[in-house]
C-alpha positions in Angstrom: 94.0 60.7 57.3 92.0 60.8 54.1 88.5 60.6 55.7 88.4 63.6 58.0 90.5 65.8 60.2 91.2 64.0 63.5 91.2 65.8 66.8 93.4 64.7 69.7 91.3 66.8 72.2 88.9 65.2 74.6 85.2 65.9 74.0 84.2 66.9 77.6 82.0 69.7 76.3 79.6 67.3 74.6 79.7 64.5 77.3 79.6 66.4 80.6 76.5 65.3 82.5 76.3 62.0 80.6 77.1 58.6 82.2 79.8 56.7 80.4 81.4 53.4 81.3 84.7 54.5 79.8 86.7 57.6 80.9 85.2 60.7 79.3 88.6 62.4 79.1 89.9 59.5 76.9 87.1 59.7 74.3 88.1 61.4 71.1 86.3 63.1 68.3 87.4 61.2 65.2 86.8 64.2 62.9 84.1 63.4 60.3 81.2 63.5 62.9 78.2 61.2 63.3 77.7 59.1 60.2 80.4 61.1 58.5 81.8 57.7 57.7 78.7 56.2 56.1 77.6 52.7 56.9 76.6 50.4 54.0 72.9 49.8 54.6 72.1 48.2 51.2 75.1 46.0 50.5 75.6 44.3 47.1 77.6 41.1 46.5 79.5 39.3 43.8 80.0 35.5 43.7 83.5 34.7 44.7 84.5 33.2 41.4 83.5 36.4 39.6 85.5 38.7 41.9 88.1 40.7 40.0 88.8 43.5 42.4 90.8 41.7 45.1 94.4 40.6 45.3 95.5 37.4 47.1 96.8 39.3 50.1 93.8 41.6 50.6 92.1 40.8 53.9 88.4 39.9 54.2 86.0 39.3 57.1 84.2 36.0 56.6 81.0 34.8 58.2 78.7 31.8 57.9 75.2 31.9 59.3 72.4 29.4 58.6 74.5 28.1 55.7 74.9 31.5 54.0 78.5 32.4 53.4 79.7 36.0 52.9 82.9 38.0 53.1 83.5 41.7 53.5 86.8 43.0 52.1 88.9 45.4 54.2 89.4 47.6 51.1 85.7 48.5 51.3 85.2 48.4 55.0 88.2 50.7 55.5 85.9 53.4 54.1 82.6 52.5 55.8 83.4 50.5 59.0 79.8 49.3 59.3 77.7 47.1 57.0 74.1 46.4 58.1 73.2 43.2 56.3 71.0 40.1 56.3 73.0 36.8 56.6 71.1 33.5 56.7 67.8 35.4 57.3 69.2 37.1 60.4 69.9 40.8 60.5 73.6 41.3 61.3 75.9 44.3 61.7 79.4 43.7 60.4 81.7 46.2 62.0 85.4 46.9 61.4 87.7 49.5 62.9 90.7 50.2 60.6 92.5 52.1 63.3 92.7 49.0 65.6 92.3 46.3 62.9 89.3 44.7 64.7 86.2 43.1 63.2 83.1 41.7 64.8 79.6 40.7 63.7 76.6 41.1 66.0 72.9 40.9 65.8 71.3 44.1 64.6 69.2 44.4 67.8 68.9 47.2 70.3 66.6 46.8 73.3 65.1 43.7 71.7 64.1 45.7 68.6 65.6 45.3 65.2 67.9 48.3 64.5 70.9 49.2 62.5 74.2 50.6 63.7 76.3 53.5 62.5 79.6 55.3 63.1 79.2 57.7 66.0 82.3 59.7 65.1 83.8 59.0 68.5 86.8 56.9 69.4 88.1 55.3 72.6 91.7 54.0 72.6 91.7 54.6 68.9 88.8 52.2 68.5 85.4 52.6 66.9 82.4 53.6 69.0 79.2 52.7 67.1 75.7 53.9 67.9 72.4 52.1 67.4 69.7 53.9 65.5 66.9 52.7 67.7 68.0 54.3 71.0 71.0 56.4 69.9 73.1 54.6 72.5 76.9 54.4 72.1 78.7 51.0 71.8 82.4 50.3 72.3 83.4 47.9 69.5 86.5 46.3 71.1 85.0 46.7 74.6 82.0 44.7 73.4 79.6 46.8 75.5 77.1 49.7 75.3 79.0 52.4 77.1 76.6 55.3 77.1 72.9 56.0 76.6 69.6 54.1 77.3 71.2 50.7 76.9 74.3 51.3 78.9 75.9 48.0 80.1 74.2 45.9 77.4 76.3 43.4 75.5 76.0 42.7 71.8 75.0 39.2 70.7 78.0 38.0 68.7 78.2 35.9 65.6 81.4 34.1 64.6 83.6 35.7 62.0 87.1 34.9 60.8 89.6 37.3 59.2 92.0 36.1 56.6 93.4 36.9 53.2 91.4 36.6 50.0 93.5 33.7 48.7 92.8 31.6 51.9 89.1 32.5 52.0 88.5 31.8 48.3 90.1 28.4 48.7 87.9 27.5 51.7 84.7 28.9 50.5 84.7 29.2 46.6 80.9 29.6 46.5 80.7 32.5 49.0 79.3 36.0 48.3 81.7 39.0 48.5 80.7 42.5 49.3 81.4 44.5 46.2 82.2 48.1 45.4 78.6 49.0 44.4 78.0 50.6 47.7 76.1 53.7 46.6 79.1 55.9 47.5 82.1 57.1 45.5 85.3 56.0 47.2 88.8 55.1 46.1 88.4 51.4 47.1 91.8 49.7 47.1 93.6 52.8 48.4 93.7 53.1 52.2 92.3 56.3 53.5 94.9 56.0 56.2 98.0 55.7 54.1 100.8 53.5 55.6 99.0 53.4 59.0 98.5 49.6 58.9 102.2 48.9 58.5 103.9 51.8 60.2 104.4 50.7 63.9 105.4 54.3 64.9 102.3 56.0 63.4 99.3 56.7 65.5 96.4 58.9 64.4 95.0 58.6 68.0 97.5 57.3 70.5 95.9 55.0 73.2 96.3 55.7 76.9 98.3 52.4 77.3 101.1 51.4 74.9 102.8 48.0 75.4 106.1 47.5 73.6 106.3 43.7 74.0 105.3 43.2 70.4 105.3 45.6 67.4 102.3 48.0 67.7 100.7 47.0 64.4 101.4 43.2 64.5 98.2 41.4 63.7 97.5 38.9 66.5 94.7 36.6 67.3 93.3 37.2 70.8 90.9 35.2 73.1 89.0 37.5 75.4 87.5 36.4 78.8 86.0 39.1 81.0 88.8 41.7 81.3 91.7 39.4 80.5 93.1 38.2 77.2 95.6 35.8 75.6 97.3 36.5 72.4 98.4 34.1 69.6 100.9 35.2 66.9 100.2 34.0 63.4 103.9 33.0 63.1 103.3 30.4 65.9 100.9 28.6 63.5 103.1 28.5 60.5 102.4 25.4 58.4 99.2 24.7 60.4 98.6 23.7 64.0 96.0 22.6 66.5 96.7 23.3 70.1 94.8 23.1 73.4 95.3 25.9 75.8 93.6 27.6 78.8 92.6 31.0 80.1 90.9 31.7 83.4 90.4 28.0 84.0 88.6 27.6 80.7 90.0 25.2 78.1 90.2 26.1 74.4 91.1 24.6 71.1 93.0 27.0 68.8 93.4 26.0 65.2 94.8 27.5 62.1 97.8 28.5 60.1 99.8 31.6 59.3 96.8 33.1 57.5 93.8 32.1 59.5 93.1 31.2 63.2 90.0 30.5 65.2 89.4 29.2 68.7 86.6 27.3 70.5 85.7 26.5 74.1 86.2 22.8 74.7 83.0 21.2 75.8 83.1 18.1 78.0 82.3 15.9 75.0 85.5 17.0 73.2 87.6 17.8 76.2 89.1 14.4 77.0 92.9 14.8 77.0 93.1 11.6 75.1 90.9 13.0 72.4 93.3 14.3 69.7 93.0 16.7 66.8 95.1 17.1 63.7 95.5 20.0 61.3 94.4 19.3 57.8 93.7 22.0 55.1 91.7 20.4 52.4 88.3 21.2 50.7 86.9 23.3 53.5 88.4 21.1 56.3 90.9 22.7 58.7 91.3 20.0 61.2 90.2 16.4 61.9 89.8 14.3 65.1 90.5 10.7 65.9 86.8 9.8 65.6 86.9 10.4 61.9 85.3 13.8 61.8 86.4 16.7 59.6 86.0 20.2 61.0 85.7 23.6 59.4 87.4 26.8 60.5 84.1 27.7 62.1 84.2 24.7 64.4 81.5 22.7 62.7 81.8 19.0 61.7 81.3 19.0 58.0 81.8 15.2 57.5 82.1 12.1 59.6 80.0 10.3 62.2 79.1 13.5 64.1 78.3 15.7 61.1 76.4 18.8 62.1 77.8 19.1 65.6 79.9 22.1 66.4 82.1 23.6 69.1 81.3 26.8 71.0 83.1 29.8 69.5 85.5 31.5 71.9 85.0 35.3 72.3 88.0 36.4 70.2 89.2 38.8 67.6 92.1 39.5 65.2 93.6 42.9 66.3 96.6 45.1 66.1 98.7 44.2 69.2 98.6 47.8 70.6 94.8 47.8 70.7 94.5 44.5 72.7 97.1 45.7 75.1 95.1 49.0 75.6 91.7 47.4 76.1 92.9 44.2 78.0 96.1 45.3 79.6 99.1 42.9 80.1 97.8 40.1 77.9 99.5 36.8 78.1 101.3 35.8 74.9 101.3 32.1 73.8 104.7 30.7 73.2 
């Protein structure tokens, strides 16, 4: 696969006697070993208008925290999976699993202590298991939980990220900082270590226990997660731009975006009135507006209007390959 020799065999011999929250016989050894895929612990950045190493269709993971705006290209994260960084004065771990197409950002904290995270070398349902360097506990990325070790059962403190193409991100945030190729490692950035994996629906390096054929395995979908259930939104359903209200587990959500970017928010009572309407608008950092004259960003913050500075609560969500969501949160509902 370009990074290390994968193994399809369970790793019972190194986990027997340990307590895990996931089935031991479904954990796989990814091949390179612990930190064999090295995290980026001293990231360097280039201003967006000076970036010359990305194409319009290259995907990036974008974050805003305390008014600092950064993005992390897939073509770099494919080779490292974890970047321990400081965003808006907070220590943040950006983590991306190229085998499931999933990205999260969470606070770099383990047991209340600042830590950093690395790649454990283990996988569950083809998805990254991280470890924290403070307690050496193992964390399931897409499961959003510590699944083994001293902190078993702990949940990461999430920060909002969006995933989109470089053209879209650059237009929304032309002043952002972009993780560059000065990582301290020599890698062939721009060439995937996994070949055609991202586009070949029939190719698995690690086949998950559950495979759902409702959608193509590698279709990128946006997914809201609530407890052990999920609801999936296809990017094609937002072609041309759309704002919808929807529900999952008796919670109401606002889902906004277009064919290139989607984000979702829990509707608070203040913005829940069925007569309160929203309209898609993609212009100068605005993605949607409301009938009170407010303009909202893709991160759910009012950036101009009478309620400037207010924001919606981010839904627990992720962009993912369809197969991975179906494996972790079986039988997801699909928005139509």
